[in-house]
C-alpha positions in Angstrom: 9.5 3.5 82.1 7.6 6.4 80.1 4.4 5.8 78.4 2.2 8.1 76.2 -1.2 7.9 75.0 -2.4 9.3 71.7 -5.9 9.4 70.6 -8.1 10.7 67.8 -10.5 13.8 68.4 -13.4 11.6 69.7 -11.1 9.2 71.8 -12.4 6.1 70.2 -9.0 5.2 68.7 -6.1 5.4 71.0 -2.4 4.1 70.9 0.0 3.8 73.9 3.7 4.0 73.4 6.0 2.7 76.0 9.5 4.3 76.1 10.9 7.3 74.4 10.5 8.1 70.8 13.5 7.1 68.7 13.0 10.0 66.4 10.9 12.9 66.4 10.6 14.8 63.1 8.6 17.3 60.8 7.8 16.9 57.3 7.0 19.5 54.7 6.3 17.2 51.9 3.2 17.9 50.0 1.3 14.7 50.8 1.8 15.5 54.6 0.4 18.6 54.0 -2.6 17.4 52.4 -3.0 14.4 55.0 -2.9 16.9 57.9 -4.5 20.0 56.6 -1.4 22.0 57.9 1.8 23.4 56.4 3.8 20.5 57.8 3.3 17.6 59.9 5.2 16.5 63.1 5.5 12.8 63.9 7.3 10.5 66.6 8.8 7.2 65.6 8.6 4.5 68.2 9.7 0.9 68.3 6.9 -1.3 67.3 7.4 -3.8 70.1 6.3 -1.0 72.6 3.2 0.2 70.9 -0.4 -1.2 71.5 -3.8 0.3 69.9 -7.3 0.3 71.1 -10.4 0.9 69.2 -11.3 0.5 65.5 -9.1 1.9 62.8 -9.8 2.4 59.0 -6.5 1.9 57.1 -5.3 3.5 53.8 -1.8 2.8 52.1 -0.1 5.4 49.8 3.4 6.0 48.4 5.3 8.9 49.7 7.5 11.4 48.1 10.4 8.8 49.0 9.0 6.0 46.7 8.2 4.1 50.0 4.6 3.2 51.1 3.1 3.9 54.4 -0.3 2.6 55.9 -2.1 5.2 57.9 -4.5 4.2 60.6 -7.2 6.9 61.2 -10.5 6.9 63.1 -13.5 5.8 61.1 -15.7 8.0 63.3 -13.9 11.5 63.4 -11.4 10.9 60.7 -8.1 11.8 62.8 -4.9 10.2 61.8 -3.5 8.7 64.9 -0.5 6.6 63.4 1.1 5.0 60.7 3.5 2.1 59.6 6.0 2.9 57.0 6.5 0.1 54.8 10.4 0.7 54.8 10.9 0.6 58.4 8.6 -2.6 59.5 9.9 -2.2 63.3 8.7 1.1 63.7 5.3 3.2 64.2 4.9 6.8 63.7 2.4 8.6 65.7 1.2 12.2 64.9 2.6 14.5 67.8 -0.5 16.3 67.9 -2.5 13.2 69.0 -0.6 13.1 72.1 -2.2 16.5 73.0 0.8 17.3 75.2 2.6 20.7 75.2 5.4 19.3 76.9 6.1 16.6 74.1 9.8 16.8 73.3 10.5 19.0 70.2 11.6 17.5 66.6 15.2 17.1 65.9 14.8 16.5 62.1 13.1 18.3 59.4 12.7 16.8 55.9 11.5 18.2 52.3 12.2 21.6 53.2 12.2 22.5 49.6 8.4 22.3 50.0 8.4 24.3 53.1 6.1 27.3 53.3 8.4 30.1 53.8 6.8 31.4 57.2 5.9 27.9 58.4 8.8 27.8 61.1 8.5 31.6 61.8 4.9 31.5 63.2 5.9 32.9 66.6 7.4 35.8 64.9 4.5 37.1 62.9 2.3 39.7 63.9 -0.7 38.0 65.0 -3.6 38.7 66.9 -3.4 36.9 70.3 -6.7 35.6 71.9 -6.9 34.1 75.3 
């Protein structure tokens, strides 16, 4: 069975996910933009029964644009959000895909709140960027 490990920037908070994600999505809502400091968030949803965590986490709960709540678990040392628990889906844990630090992680198949999407966000690979190696 596949298992993946996600962690915060300093490595103090880790989560192990057994099995494949049941959903991988990107969210363009303003709250996800503020939480990540990015123009969208990418998350993978796993069945709660296959998820274990290690380390200390600070929790914060907020209402999303949907009106549903979510409790975010982030590292009290480096501040990275690693995972969250949507109150409307008690059997699932959402994990920040970037916390896996795996360029081979499967791509998202769902995009939500696109009316709040930055117009260039999904075309970044086509922008005339300076590439540094």
